[in-house]
C-alpha positions, -999 to +999 in steps of 0.1 A: +464+041-018+449+014-016+427+018+022+418+056+006+406+035-033+392+003-004+375+035+019+358+053-013+347+023-032+329+008+005+312+042+004+303+049-031+282+008-028+268+023+000+257+050-012+239+023-038+225+002-015+208+031+003+192+052-027+177+017-038+161+013-007+151+048-007+138+046-044+118+013-034+099+029-008+087+055-032+070+034-055+034+046-067+004+019-058-012+011-094-044+016-095-069+008-130-105+020-123-130+008-152-169+018-159-187+003-188-230+003-185-235-012-157-201-028-142-173-012-125-142-026-121-114-020-097-076-030-099-049-016-073-016-030-066+011-012-042+034-042-039+020-053+000-016-054-009-031-071-043-065-071-049-092-068-078-127-051-069-162-056-093-196-042-090-224-049-112-251-024-100-281-039-117-278-070-098-260-054-069-232-084-071-196-079-057-165-096-056-133-091-038-104-108-045-071-100-021-036-112-024-013-101+001-013-084+027-042-059+028-044-049+062-036-008+057-059-006+028-097+005+034-118-008-002-141+021-003-180+019-013-169+025-056-136+005-050-107+026-044-079+026-016-082+042+010-048+045+034-057+025+072-049+053+101-048+037+137-063+059+165-045+061+198-064+039+224-078+063+249-075+057+284-090+076+314-082+058+349-112+058+372-103+063+415-120+036+436-131+047+476 
């Protein structure tokens, strides 16, 4: 009886831990965009990358503050984050005679 209880408690704990890890992977990024007059402000946070983007169209002044690893995010001209996709490198062999 004790073995069955310990086994079922262990399975329940493992299921809870796996579910919590899977739920953390599905976190939606926080995106806040505001435009007022000539100013555009964007804040982005996905848990790994956090940045603030500010642009003044009157004097073309742009500022970006990045925190964390933002290598997987490209910041567009309007301040909105776009995912970066890595393309495979194609190599062609040349025969030398």
